[in-house]
C-alpha positions, 0 to 999 in steps of 0.5 A: 253318614254319621256325624262325628263329635265336634272338637273344642276348636270347632265348638269355639269356631261355632260359638264365635260365628254365632256371636258374630251373627248377633252383631249388626253385621249379618251375612249378605242375603243370597239373591239368586237367579233362575237355575243358580245353586248354593251348596254349603253347610248350615251354620245358623237357623234362626228368626230375624226381622226382615227389611220390613221389620216382620220376623222371618226365618233365615238360614246361614250357609257357608260354601266350600270357598268360605263365602257366607250367605243368609237365605230367607225361608218361607213356611214351606221351606222351613217345614221341609227343613224340619221334615228332613231333620236339617240342623246346624252342620247339615250340608244343604243344596238350594236351587233357585227356580226363579221368581214367582208372582202371587195374586196380592202383588208380592213375588218370591224366589221358588227354592228347591232344597236337598239335604246332602247328609 
């Protein structure tokens, strides 16, 4: 699939969207359940402080119904996105594999990703 150049209107929408991300109102965090999926267009990829104040990578995904979600990603997911050459505008499918608990007490969502274009 070849990506077509963005129109001026689309560029304006992206600029307004990115500006809104820099404000205090940030899209809600996608709290997935085991087996749940999120499919949409990547609207932003950036590093932001998480609830603990630690800098963490996040992607913002817009679904077909225009719902917008932020998804915190770990180093493994970030590397997978880079290897698959995911960029803003890529269509992504994220599947939740449920909570995984690690030895030191923290847990995280096991996410599987696919880039669809």
